[in-house]
N, C-alpha and C positions, 0 to 999 in steps of 0.2 A: 477545049470548047470555049470560044469567045475569050480566051485568055484567063479563064477561071483557074484558080490554084489546082494543079493536077492532083495534089495529095488529098483533096477533099471530095473529088469526083466519085470515088468508090469507097470512101471511108464509112465505116459503121461505128457510130458513136457508142461508147460503153457507159457514158454518164448515166447513172441510175435514175436521174430525174425524168428521163425520157422512157423509162421502162418500168414504171410503177404499175403494179397490178390493180385492176379496178374490179372490186367485188364487194359484197356487203359484209365488211369486216366488223368484228366486235371491238377491236382495239388496234390503234394505229401506232406501230413502232418503227416506222420507216424512216422518215426524215430526221436529221440530227438536230432539231431545234430543242430548246429548253423543255424538258419533260413537264415542267410545272408552269409553263407559259410566261407571260409578261409580268414584270414587277407590279404587284398590286397597288403600289403607291404612285403609279404614273398617271398623270392627267395632262390634258392639252388645253391651254387657254384659247378661247375663241379668236382673239386677235392674232394668234399665231398664223391662222389661215390667210390673213391678209398678205403675209409674206410670200405666198406661193406665186404671186404675180411677178415677182422679181427674181433675178439671178441671185444666188447666195453671195453674201459679202465675204470678207476675209475669213480664212480658216484659223486665224491666230488663236482665238479663244478656245476652240476645241483642241487644238494641238497643245496648248498650255495645260489644259485639263488632263489630257492623256499623259503628258510628261509628269504631271503631279501625281497621277495614279501610280506610277512606277517609281516615284522619287525615293522610297525607302530602300530600294535595291540598286538603282542606277540613276545617274544624272543625265537627263536628256534635255535638248532644246527644241524649239520649233523646227530648226534645220534638220533634225534627225527624223522627222515625221512627214509623211504625205498621206492624204486621205484617198480612199478608193471606193468603188462600187462593190462592197462586200469583200470577203477574202478572195473570192474567185477573180474579181477585178484586179486585185493586187497581184496575184500570181500571173494573170494574163499580161499585165503591164511589164512585169519582170521578164516574162518570156519574150515579149516584144522587144525589150531592150537587149536581150542576150542571144536569142536563138537564131539559127539560120540553117539552111539545108546542109545535111551531113554532120551537124554538130553532135558530138557525143554527149548524151545526157545520162547521168548516173543517178539511180534512186533505189528504193527498195520495193519489193512486191510481196503483198499487195499494198497499195496506197491510193489516195484520192483519184478516182478514175477520170474525172473531168479534166484534170491537169494533164494526165497521160494522153487524153484525146487531143489536147492542144499541141503536145509534142509532135503528133502525127501531122498536123496542119503545116508545120514548118519543114517537114521531111527530115526530122532529126533521127539520129541513131540512138534509140533508147535502149539502155543496157541495165535493167534492174537486177539487184541482188535479192534473190528470193529468200523469204523467211521460210524456214523448214518445218514441215509438219512434225517430224520426229523431235523437234525442239519446241513443239507446241506454238510455233510461229513467233517465238521470241526473237527480238532483234539481236544480231550477233555482231558486235563491233569489230572483232578480229576479221571476220569474213568480209565485212564492208571495206575495211581499210586495205585488205589484200587486193580487192578490185580497184579501189581508188588509186593505189600506187602504180597501177598499170598505165595511167593516163596523165596527160597534161592539158591544161586549158579546157577542162570539161565544165559542164553545168550540172550542179548537184541539187536535187530537190528531195527533201525529206519532210513528211508531215509528222509532227510531234505535239500532242498525242497522235498515234497512228490511227488512220481511218482505213480499214474497218475494225481493227482489233481493240482499240481503246487503250493500248499500252503506252506507257510514258518512258521515253528514252532519257536517262540521266544526263544532266547538263555537262558532266565531266566527259561523257562519251561524245556528245555533240561538239564540245570544244576540240576534242582530238580530231574530229572530222574537219572542222573549220581550219584548224592549224595546218593539218596535212594538205588540205586543199589550197591554202594560201601559198605554201611552198611550191605547189604545182601550178600556180597561176590559174586556179579554178575558182569559180564563183559558187556560193552556197545560198540556197533559199531554204529557210526553215519555216514551214507553214504551220503556225500555231492556231489554226481555226478553233480547235478545241482547247486552246491553251488556258482558258479561264478555269478549267477543271484541274489544273495542277498548280502548285505553289509558284508565285512569281519568281522565287529564287531559282526555280528550275528553267526559267525562260531564257532562250537564247538572246533576248534583249540585253541581258547582262554582259554579253560578249561584244556588243556593238562598239564600245569604246576601245576595244583591243584589236579588232579585226576589221579591215576595210573591204573584205571579200564576202561580206555577209549581209543578207537582208532577212528580216523577220516579219512574217505576215500575221496580222491579228484581225479580229472581227467582233462586231456587236451581235452577231447572229446566233451564237450558241449559248454560252453561260449567261449572258446578259438578257437573253430572251427577246431579242429584237431583230429577228431574221427579216421581218417585213420592211425595215427601214433601209436595207441593202447598204450598209455602211461598214467599211473595213479600213485598215490602214497598214502602212509599211513603216518599219523602224529600221534605220540603217545609218551608217556614217554619212555625213552631210553631202559629200561629193557623189555618193551613190544616189542619194535622194534627188539631187539636182539633175542627174541623168534620167532617173525614173520620171521626173516631172516633164521631161521632153516627150515622153511617149504615153503618159497617163491621160485619161479622159478629163478634159476641163470641167470644172464645177462638179466634182465627183460626189459631193454631198448636197443634200437639200436643207433648207432652213428647218423643216420639221424634223429631219433626221438629226440635225445638230442639237436641237432643243432636247430631244429624247436622250441622245447620247450623253449630254452634259448631266442630265438628271440621273441617269444610270450609273455614271462614274462616281457619283457622290452617294449612291445608295449602298445597302448591304445585301443586295439581291444575290450576288455571286456567292457569298459565304453561306447564306441560307440554302441556296441551291446545292452547293457542294455537300453540305451535311445530309441533305435528303437523298442526294444521289448515292452517297456512301452506304446508307442503310438499305436503299433499294437494290443497289448492285450486290450487296452482300446476300440479300434474300434471293436474288436471281442465281448467283453462282453456287450457293449452298443448296438450292432447290433442284438443280439439274441432275439427272441420272444417266439416261442413255444419250442425250444430246451433250456434246462437249463444248467447252468454251476455250478459245485461244487465249494465250497469255494476255492479261489485261490489267488495268488499274481500277481500284474500287471507286475512285472519285470521278471517273470518266463514264458518262452515261451509255456510250455505245460499246457493244461487244460483238465479236465474231463467233457465232455458234456454228457447229459443224457435226457431220456424221462421218464415220470412217468409210461407209459404203458410198463410193463416188457415183453410183447409179441413182441414188435417192435425190430427188429435187426437193430440198428442204423447205424452200419458200412455198411450194405447193402443199406440202404436208402441213405447214403452219396455217396456210389459208383455210384448210379444211376445219381447223379449230377456231378460226376467226381472227388470226393474227396477221396483220399486214407488215411485212418486213422487206428488206432489200436483198434480193438475191446477189450473191457474190460471183455469179457467173461472168459478170462484166469486169471483175477485178483481175488484173494480171496475176497469174500464178494460182488462182482459185477456180472453183467450179460450182456446179449447181448444188452440190452437197453442203454448201455453207451459205449463211446469211449474215447480214449486219442487222443487229437489233438494237434499237434505242429503248431504254427502260421507259416505263410509263408511270404516270401518277397513280394509277390504280393497279398496284402490284398484285392484289388478290386475284383480279380477273386475269392478269397476264400469266401468273403462275398456274392458274387453273387451266388455261389454254395450252400452256407449254406441257403440262403433265398429260393432257389429252393427246397432244402431238406425239409425246414419247410412247404412248400406248399404240399409236398407229405404226410405230416403227417395229413392233413385235413381228 
C-alpha cells in the first residue's frame, strides 16, 4: 500500500507503553522509572529557558562528563560516546546501522519488547534463546553460546540488567559472548538501560577498549531519575561511533537535558537510590508467598512475578487490589500469568496489596 513497509502493515506492537491498564489504582508499579523520583537537589535557573530558542551547541562538555563518570574503571574519550534520544533512541540507531531484511538476530527471551518490535519492522529473523521456567528464568551462558556458535555475521542484542526479570549477567559471561561473536563476525549490543543499578565494574563499557564489535547503551531515565529529559548515549570503539553518527538523529540532546544530566553526573543520587532499592527489593522478595519471583538482583528495582497456573491473568489479579503493573503477555516467551513490577517508594502499601492479591489466588 503506497510503498509503506510491508512488515508494519499487520504488525501488532508488544511494547508495553501502548498497553497500560487504565483503572483507579492505589499504587503504580508499571513503568521502570526511579521509584524515588528525581534528585531532590536538582534546580533549573530561569536563564536556562532562554536557550530553548536555539539549537544545542557542542556535545563536548557532556561527553567529557560521561567519560569522567566512568574514569575509575575505563578510559574513554569523546570519540567513544554519542548522545541519543533515550536508550530506545540509541538502540533504534544501532538497529538502523546494522539490520536488514532476513538478518539473523540473536537475543534472549524475555527481554525489552520495544526493541523486539523494531526487529519486526526490518523483516529480521529473530531467534531468541529462551530463559527456562525450570531454571527460574536465570540466564544460561552455555545455552546461549551453543546457539551463537551456529551462526556467522549475526546481530546480538542483550539487555543487562534484564528487562523484565531484573537479573544481572556477570561481566565475565558478557565478555565470553562478545569474544565469541567477534570470532564469528557478529556485532553485539548490550543494552544497559538499568545499568545504573549494578556496579560500574560489571558494565560492558569496560570491554569497549578490547572489542570493536560491541556497543553499550546507557540512559539517564532509570537510576538517575530523569526519564522526562529523554537522554541516552552509546559507548563504543570510535569507528563504531562514527558509523552510528551517520544514522543517529541530529541534535539528540536539548540544552535543558544537558544541564540536568551534568548536575546528575556529579550528584550522589545513584548511590542513594541503590541503597533504598536494595532494602525495598529484599522486603518484596521475602514477603511473597504464593506469587513467585524470577531470578533477579536485589539492587535492580524491577522484578518478574509469576504464577504457575498459566490461565491466571496476574495483572488483572493485581488490579483488583490496586496495583498497576506491566503484563508480560507481550514479552516473547512469557504469558498473562506473569507481570513486571517496579518497586515503589511506599513498600507498606505495595506489600499489603500483594498479600491481598495472593489471597485472591486461593
